[in-house]
C-alpha positions as CSV (number, residue, x, y, z in Angstrom):
1,X,13.9,19.7,35.7
2,X,13.7,17.6,32.5
3,X,10.6,15.5,31.9
4,X,11.2,11.8,32.2
5,X,10.4,9.6,29.2
6,X,7.7,7.1,29.7
7,X,8.5,3.5,28.9
8,X,5.9,1.2,27.4
9,X,6.0,-2.6,27.5
10,X,6.0,-4.6,24.3
11,X,2.6,-5.9,25.1
12,X,1.2,-2.4,25.5
13,X,2.7,-1.4,22.1
14,X,1.3,-4.5,20.4
15,X,-2.2,-3.9,21.8
16,X,-2.1,-0.3,20.8
17,X,-1.1,-1.2,17.3
18,X,-3.8,-3.9,17.2
19,X,-6.4,-1.3,18.2
20,X,-5.4,0.9,15.2
21,X,-5.4,-2.0,12.7
22,X,-8.5,-3.8,13.8
23,X,-10.8,-0.9,14.6
24,X,-9.8,1.3,11.6
25,X,-9.8,4.3,13.9
26,X,-7.4,7.1,13.2
27,X,-4.0,6.9,15.0
28,X,-4.7,10.2,16.6
29,X,-8.0,9.0,18.1
30,X,-6.5,5.8,19.5
31,X,-3.5,7.6,20.9
32,X,-5.8,10.1,22.6
33,X,-7.8,7.3,24.1
34,X,-4.6,5.7,25.5
35,X,-3.1,8.9,26.7
36,X,0.0,8.8,24.4
37,X,1.4,11.0,21.7
38,X,0.0,10.2,18.3
39,X,3.5,10.4,16.7
40,X,4.6,7.7,19.1
41,X,1.7,5.4,18.1
42,X,2.3,6.2,14.5
43,X,5.9,5.1,14.8
44,X,4.8,1.8,16.4
45,X,2.2,1.2,13.6
46,X,4.7,2.0,10.8
47,X,7.3,-0.3,12.4
48,X,4.7,-3.1,12.6
49,X,3.6,-2.6,9.0
50,X,7.3,-2.7,7.8
51,X,7.9,-5.9,9.8
52,X,4.6,-7.5,8.7
53,X,3.9,-6.6,5.1
54,X,0.5,-7.7,3.8
55,X,0.7,-10.4,1.2
56,X,-0.2,-9.3,-2.3
57,X,-3.7,-10.6,-3.2
58,X,-3.7,-13.3,-5.8
59,X,-5.0,-12.0,-9.2
60,X,-7.9,-13.7,-10.9
61,X,-7.6,-15.6,-14.2
62,X,-9.3,-12.7,-16.0
63,X,-6.8,-10.2,-14.6
64,X,-3.9,-12.6,-15.4
65,X,-5.1,-12.8,-19.0
66,X,-5.4,-9.0,-19.3
67,X,-1.9,-8.6,-17.9
68,X,-0.6,-11.1,-20.5
69,X,-2.4,-9.2,-23.3
70,X,-0.9,-5.9,-22.2
71,X,2.6,-7.4,-21.9
72,X,2.2,-8.8,-25.5
73,X,1.1,-5.4,-26.7
74,X,4.0,-3.6,-25.0
75,X,6.4,-6.1,-26.6
76,X,4.9,-5.5,-30.0
77,X,5.0,-1.7,-29.7
78,X,8.6,-1.8,-28.6
79,X,9.5,-3.8,-31.7
80,X,7.6,-1.4,-33.9
81,X,9.4,1.5,-32.2
82,X,12.8,-0.1,-32.8
83,X,11.9,-0.7,-36.4
84,X,10.8,2.9,-36.9
85,X,14.0,4.2,-35.3
86,X,16.2,2.1,-37.6
87,X,14.1,3.2,-40.6
88,X,14.4,6.8,-39.7
89,X,18.2,6.4,-39.3
90,X,18.4,4.7,-42.7
91,X,16.5,7.4,-44.5
92,X,18.4,10.2,-42.7
93,X,21.7,8.7,-44.1
94,X,20.4,8.3,-47.6
95,X,18.7,11.7,-48.0
96,X,21.0,14.5,-46.9
């Protein structure tokens, strides 16, 4: 005779996910404590995380300045790279 699937209420699922997120315990440990399969709880946690993405932390002014510096350097290096490509193409045409 086939085994019947257990049905869990939305409240039970939410509380199980909350236990994982707030306690920091591994999914397998929380699932064992609740008497459910760890794959099931893992699916619930992954679904919750997809539906409730964590906001990206704001970057500090120092980090923002560093990013601007790196973007400027990347822009400069790309321009140099383009110049060198054009120069190489020019010299390749003039010197067979």
